[in-house]
C-alpha positions in Angstrom: 0.0 0.0 0.0 2.9 2.4 0.7 4.3 1.8 -2.7 1.0 2.7 -4.4 0.9 6.0 -2.5 4.5 6.8 -3.5 3.7 6.2 -7.1 0.5 8.2 -7.2 2.1 11.2 -5.4 5.2 11.3 -7.5 3.3 11.5 -10.8 0.4 13.5 -9.6 1.0 16.9 -11.4 3.8 18.0 -13.6 3.3 21.5 -14.9 4.7 22.1 -18.4 3.6 25.2 -20.2 2.2 25.0 -23.7 4.5 27.7 -25.0 8.1 27.7 -23.6 9.9 30.8 -22.4 12.3 30.7 -25.3 9.3 30.8 -27.7 7.8 33.7 -25.9 11.1 35.6 -26.1 11.4 34.8 -29.8 7.8 36.0 -30.4 8.4 39.2 -28.4 11.7 39.8 -30.4 9.9 39.3 -33.7 7.1 41.6 -32.7 9.4 44.3 -31.5 11.5 44.0 -34.7 8.3 44.3 -36.8 7.2 47.4 -34.9 10.6 49.0 -35.2 10.6 48.3 -39.0 7.2 49.8 -39.4 8.0 52.9 -37.3 11.6 53.6 -38.5 12.2 51.6 -41.6 9.2 52.3 -43.9 8.9 55.5 -45.8 5.2 56.2 -46.4 4.9 57.5 -49.9 2.4 57.2 -52.6 3.7 54.0 -54.1 2.2 50.8 -55.5 4.3 48.8 -53.1 2.6 50.3 -50.0 -0.9 49.0 -49.3 -3.2 51.6 -47.9 -6.2 50.5 -45.8 -9.1 52.8 -45.2 -10.1 52.6 -41.5 -12.8 55.3 -41.7 -15.6 52.7 -41.4 -14.1 51.5 -38.1 -13.2 54.8 -36.5 -15.6 57.4 -38.0 -19.1 56.0 -37.0 -21.7 56.9 -34.4 -20.6 54.2 -32.0 -17.0 55.3 -31.7 -17.8 59.0 -31.8 -20.2 58.7 -28.9 -17.2 57.6 -26.7 -15.0 60.4 -28.0 -16.5 62.9 -25.5 -16.4 60.5 -22.5 -14.4 62.0 -19.6 -13.3 60.1 -16.5 -12.6 61.8 -13.1 -9.2 61.5 -11.5 -10.6 59.4 -8.7 -12.1 56.9 -11.1 -8.8 56.7 -13.1 -6.8 56.1 -9.9 -9.3 53.5 -8.7 -9.1 51.5 -11.9 -5.2 51.7 -11.9 -5.0 50.6 -8.3 -7.5 47.8 -9.0 -5.3 46.6 -11.9 -2.2 46.8 -9.7 -3.7 44.9 -6.9 -5.0 42.3 -9.2 -1.6 41.8 -10.7 -0.1 41.4 -7.2 -2.8 39.0 -6.1 -2.3 36.8 -9.2 1.4 36.7 -8.5 0.9 35.6 -4.9 -1.7 33.1 -5.8 0.5 31.6 -8.6 3.4 31.2 -6.1 1.0 29.7 -3.5 -0.3 27.1 -5.9 3.1 26.4 -7.3 4.4 25.6 -3.8 1.3 23.6 -2.9 1.2 21.5 -6.0 4.9 20.5 -6.1 5.3 17.5 -3.9 
């Protein structure tokens, strides 16, 4: 009976992320390189090689213009920022707690 308990505890949970850290770093590097190229490397001229997309339908309509005059008070902005900060801290602590609890 003791051998069965040892086997079941040892192989209970093994956390392995779907996307490794090196892949996340590679994706972030590719994204930053693309953004840098778009900001600094492309000259925006009237040329056939540059594709122009008309975004007027997305940004110039009644729905988006109704939110254009929306103003938030400083108290509301500080409350949302502190809520996001506290949520980030809580997620970090909970992740550490469950990581320690689930590693046997």
